[in-house]
N, C-alpha and C positions, 0 to 999 in steps of 0.2 A: 542614478539616484540610489539604487539598492546597494551598490558597491560603497558609496560614500556613507550610507547609513550603517552598513556592516562594519566599516572602519570605526565609526563613532561608537558602535556597540562595543567593540573591542577596547576602545579607550575607556569607556565607562566600566567595563569589566576589570581593567587594570586598576582603576581608581577604587573600585569596590574591594578588590583584593588587598589593597593597601589600607583601606578603612572598612573592615568587615562589620563593624558595629554602628556605622552611620546609617540609620534607618531611612533618612530622607534620600540618600544616594541609592540605597537598595530599592526603595519604592520607584525612584526615577528609572533605574536600570530595568526593573521588572516591567514597568509600563512601556519602556522603549522596546524591549524584546517582544512584547505582545503585539505592539503596533507593527514592528518590522516583520514578524512572522505572518501577520495578516496580510501585509503588503506583498510579501513573497508568494503566499498562497494565491492571492488574487491575480498577480502577474502571471504565474504559471497557468492558471485557469484561462486567462485571456490569451496567452500564447498558444495553448493547445486548441482553443476554440477557433482562433484565426487560422492555424495550420490546418485543422480539419475542414474549415469552410473553404480554404483554397484548394484542398485535395478531394473534396466530396464528389466531384464529377469524374475523377480519375482514380479508380480503385487500384490500378497497378502502381501508381506513385504512392498511394496510401500504404500499400503493403510493403513497398520498398523503404518506407520511412521508418527506420529501426527505433527511433526515439518514442514513437507512439505504440507501435505494434508489439515490440518485444515483451514489454511488461504485460500487455493484454493477452498475448499468446501464452505466456507462462501461466497466467491465471486460468485461462480457458483450458489449457492442458491439465492442470491440477484438478479442476472441476470434472473434466471428462474422465480422468483416471478414477477419481473417487466414485462418480456415479456409475461408471462402467463396471466397477468391482463390488458394488453394494450387494447384489444378490449372492455372489460367491462368498463374500465375507460373512454374510448372515448365515449361509449354509454351513460354512466352516465352523462358525461359533456354535451353531445348533448341534452339529455332530460332536465337537470337542466337549461340550458340556453334557452330553448324554441325553439330549432332548430330541431324539429322532422321533419322527411321527410314526404312526402305525403303518402307513403306506410305505415309508422308506425301510422300516424294519422287516416288512413282509417281503420286499424285494431282495434284501440282503440275507434274510434268514430263511 
């Protein structure tokens, strides 16, 4: 159904390209795209919910399923890197801007 709807969207796009000032066609195209995008989003959500419900008792299979984990691992790694370096980044910014505290200036001076 999604493939057929995508083909229809492309046909509407071609028609709109030939008649760019047809406001009714433009409105029809925009409505169709919005409905199709909502449909695709919902189907993805259902697909991943079904996949997770099938794999929820088997963490090994869940970790081996690259379609779910790769995106989440990349996001988790970025958060981990950011939060692991927060203290060092703040310290570097303080020293670069000349705002050393009295305690740190006593140690260095």
